[in-house]
Every structure is written in C-alpha cells, then in structure tokens.
N, C-alpha and C positions, 0 to 999 in steps of 0.2 A: 419700501424695499420688497423684494420678492419673497423674503422669508422673515417672519417675526423672530426677533432675537433680543436677548438681554445677556449680560455677563460676557459680552463680546469685546474685541479690541478694535479700535478705530484709529485711523491715521490720516493726516492731511498730507497728500503727496506733493512733491515739488512742482508738478504740473497743474496744481489747483484742484484736482479731483480728490474725493474722499473715499478711502478704502475701509470697509468693515469686513471683519473676518471672524468666523467661529461663533462661539456662544452656545446658548441653549434656547429652544423654542417652546419649552414647557413639556415636551414629550421626548426630545432627542438632543444629544450633543451634536454640534454642527462642525463641519469642516469647510462649508461653503463660504465664498467671499463675493462681494459685489462692490461696484464703483458708482459714485454719484458725480454727475457732471452738472455744475451749476448753470453753465451756458445753455444746456439743453433741458435742464430740469428733470433728468431721468436717471434711472439706475440700470446698469448693465451687469450681467454675471461675468465674473472672471474666474481664473483657475481655482480649484479646490486646494486647501492645505493638505499636507500629507497625513496630518493627525487631526482627529476630532478633538476639540479643546474648548473649555470655557474658563473664565477667571484667569486668563493669561495676560501677557503684556506685549505691547508693540512699540517699536521705536523706528523712526525714519533716519537712516544712516546718511552721512554726508554725501554719498554717491547716489542717493535717491531711492535705494532699495529699502525694504521694510523688514526688520528683524522681529520675529514673533518668538516668545520664550514661554516655556512651561505651561501652566494651567492643569486642568484635569478633565478626564472623562470618567470611565469606571476606575481608572487608576490615575494617580498623580504623576506628572511628567517632568523630565529634565530635558526633553528634546527642544530643539530650536530649528527654525527654518526661515528662509529669505524669500521675499516676493520681489520679482523684477517687473516694474511697471511697463517696460518696453516689450515684454513678451507675455505678461499676464500669468506667468508660471511661478510655482513655489519649488525651491530646492532645499534639501536638508543641509544643515551646517553642524558644527561641533556641538555636542551635548553639554549642558551646564554640569558643573561638578555636583550640584544639589538638585534634587527633585523639589519643585516649588510651584505653588499657585497663590493667588491673592498677594502677589509681590508687586514691586514697583521697578520701573526701568527708566533710564535717562541717558541721552547721548551727551557725552562730555565734549568740551571744546577741542580735545585732541582726536575726536572721532570715535573713541572707544565707547562702549555701552556699559553703564553701571547698572547692575541688577542687585536688588537687596531685599531681605525680609521675606515675608510670606509664610506659607504653611506647607508641610510635606505630607499631610494626611494624618499625622499623629503628633507632630511637634511644631510649635511656633518658632520661627527662624530669626536669628540675628546676623546670619552670615551674609556676605556680599561677594560678588565676583565681577570681573571685567571681561567683555568680549572684544577681541581684536579683529576688526573686519578684514584686515590684510592677511591674516592667517586662518581665520575661522575657528579660533581656539579661545578657551576661557582660562582665566587666571584668578585664583582665590585672593581676596584682599582682606584687610582687617574687618573684624566684626563690629557691628553697631553696639551701642550701650545697652539696648534692649531688643528682645525679639519683637517683631511688629508684623501684624497682618493688616492689610488694607491701610497702609500709611500713605502719606502724601510726599512725593519726591519731586522737587522743582529746582530749576536753575536760577540762582541770583544773578543780578546784572554784573557782578564782579567775576562770574564764571565758577563760583563755588556751588556745589550741590547741597541742598538742605533737605533733610528727612525729618518729618514731624508726625507725631501722633500715631494713630492706629491702636491696635489692642493685642493683648497676649493673654489667652485664656479668658477669664472674666474681668481682667484688669484693663481698663482703658487708660491711654497714656497721654501725658502732656509734655513728655520729654522730646527734645529736638537734638539732632546730630548734624554736624557739618562734615562733608567728605573732603579730605585733603588729597588732591591728585598727586602731589609730589611725593608724599609719604605713603599713600594708599591706606590711610587710616582715617577713623572717624573721631571727631572732637565734639564733646557736648557743648551746647550753647544754651542760652536762656530758655527756661521752660515756658510753655504757653500758660496762660492764666487758667485755662480749662482743659481737662482731658477731652480728647476728641477722636472718635473713630468715624469712618465713612463721611468725612467732611471734605471741604475744598480748600486748597491753598493756591494762591495766585500771586505772581510777581507783577506789581503795578509798574506803570511807566516811571514813577518817581523812585523806584528801587526798593520800596517797602514790600513786605509780603502780607497779604490779607488772608487770614484763616477765618472761615465762616461756617457756622452751624456744626452739624455732626451729632453723634450720640456720645454722651459722657459716661454711659454705663448706668446712670441713675435717671436719665431723662434726655429728651431731644432738645437741642440748643437753637436759640435764635441769635446768640451772642456772636460777636466778631472781634478780632484783634489784629494788630499790626506788628510785624517784626521789623526792627531797624537793624540792618546788617552792620552799621557803624558802631552800634552799642551792644548788640546781642540781646536786646531787651524787647519784650512784647508789651504793648500797651493796648488797652481796650479802646474800641471805636464804637460807632453806633450799631445797635442791634438790628437784625432783620425784622421785618414785620411778621414773619412766620418762623417758628422753629422748623428745621428741616435737616435731614440727612439723606444720603443717596441722591443728592441733587447735582447739578452742574454749575460751574462758574466760568464765564467767558469774558476775556478782556476785549472790549470793543475798540475800534481805532481812535475814538475820542478819549480813551483812558477809563471810561466807566466800566463797571463790572456787572454783567448780566447774570443773575442767578435764576434758575428755573427748575420747577418740579421738586421731586424728592418725597420724603415720607416723614410725618410728624409724630409718629408713635401710634396714631390711630387711623390715619387716612393718607392715601397717596394724593399728591398735590398737582394741580395744574397752574398754580399761581407763579408769578415771576416778579422780580424786583431789580432795581438798578442801584448800585452803590456809587456815590460820587466821592472820589478821594479828596477833593478840595474841601468838602464840608463834613465828610464822615457820616453822611446821612443816606439811608435807604429809602427809595420811592417805589411804591407798588405800581406796576404797569399792567397792561392787558394780559389776561391769562392765556395760557396755551389752550389749544382745542382739546387736548387729551391730558389727563393726569398720568404721571409716569415717574418711576424711580429706576435707578441703575441704567439710565440711558447715557448717551454721550452727546456732547455739543461741540460744534466747530464754528469758528469765524472764517467765512469764505468770501471770495470775490471782493466786493467793495465794502465789506464790513457786515454783510448779512450773517446772522447767526442761524445755524442749521442744527436742529435737535432731532435725534434719531433713535427709534426703537425704545427699549426698556420694558418695564412690566408694571402692571397694576394688580396687586394680589397674586393670583395664580394665572392671570391673563397676560400673555406675552404679546408685544406690539410690533407691527411692521410699519406703523404710521410715521410720517416725517413732517416737520413743519419748519417754517422760516420766520425769523423775526427781523 
C-alpha cells in the first residue's frame, strides 16, 4: 500500500477490487483510501473520506456502495459516509444515533445495515441500530444482552445474525446473541465454552460457526469451537497449533479456513495454519513474510488470500502478501 495502516476498514467490492480506508499509521489518523486490483497486482489511490477515523466499520451495500460508520480520531464519532466505486468519491449520509467505535456491522438480507456494540469513549455499548440505504437514516433497535467491544458479528446460512464474545471493561464475554429481524430484538443463544475477545468467527460451508483463538482475559487461546444453529450449542473442536488473537480467518473456496498472524501475548506472529472442517484438525503451513496483528485478509479472484497491513508492536505496516 502507499500508506502503512492498522485499525482500518477493508471491503471486497462487487467488481473484485479491495478497498481499504482510514486507520492509523503510528503517527496520524488517516482519511485516505486505496484500491487493490488483483489482475494488475497494484494499488491505486482513491478519494479521501470526509473524516479521519480508525477502529470504524465498513459494509458493502447491495447496490455496491460502501457504508463506513463511526470510529474515532481525537473524538469518538457517530458520522457515516458512503463510497461510490463508480466515481471514487465519498459522501456523508445520516449520522448514527450513538457515538461508537470498536463496533460491528453487517448487511442483512433485506439490505439494511445492522450496527451494534462498541465504545463511545467512556462507556461500553449494548445498543444497536439499523441503517436504511433507501432513506439514509438510522433506526434504534433492541439492545443486546451485554455491552460488547470488539465482538464478532456474522451471518448464519439461515439469514440470522449472530453476535458473539467481545469484552466489557475487564470482563471478557462468552455470551452470544441472535438478532431477530422481524422483531428487531436480540435473543440469547448458547454460550461459547470460552470467553473470547479479539477472536475470529467464521460461517463454514456446512453452516456451522467456527470461533477460534482470542483473549480470554486470563490468557491467549489456541482453542476453537463450533456453533450448531440447529441446536444452539457450542462444541469444542481441534485447537490451533498457536495461541493467537488479533489474527484473521478466511474461508477458502475448498471450505478450509486459513488463519494467519496475530499476537500470542508475547510476540506478534507470522505463522499460519489451515482448519479442515471434515476432520476438525489444524495443519501448520508456510509462514507469512511478515509478523502482523490487527491486519485484514480477503479471499479474492480464484481463491487467493490477500493479507494487508497491520502492525508489529509500534511499527505499522504497508506490506501486502498473497497465499
């Protein structure tokens, strides 16, 4: 990339390019954005956001535009803006009802965007709200069972949104909520076996959810577990070969899960491993060229995994690698 960055937001656009926006480079908050084109193997600068922001969230809307929400610079933000890939420009849209960073966002099947949790600079949040792309406005919906910072929010194969883990103050969470779109409320489901913050959650091809690694508040985890939406129960599966948080997990076209990098409580990692859902076993593979945490990974093109940016200690990275 042209700029080293971590704590940024990344999106896979409908045309196959990757958009990265904002973040921090170790010295400054960023409003810059750039695009990666796999066919050319290069990055190009695109329009700047209207706000400098880090620890924000991004969602690709059904019409192909990208919604960026919240985050913080010297102040925590409730602002939102839209990126138009056809013009490369950002335009502001309606503000969220709450100031929030370190939150999660997800596009629902009806095209609205669910934003939940996070932190407003003084308080951990359990609130949630919906963005309507047709009006550019936000509507408050029911609160989650717990305030959550840095949770995982994913879509199940049945179209239900699942929110898991995160932390509130010094308490790391194993609780899990399901969002009911028809009632706009959250319903608790089975707890994870381990409290997890800064972990990964992935919906597998078989419909199960894989939660891997993270920080429990008392240590860094190598354990992994599977959620079965048909029973609402989590069951342990094989553990990773390395404890790690701040890592990435990518579903490859063959259904395997690629986990890369992260932090083990003492060192930043360049190691990577593959999870086989058919056996529940992790296999160590070739290491990345750079150790990194708080990076983002995408599966692009014909199944290539792209790993972008992040940090190692106080060093912010602009390096990119392909698996």
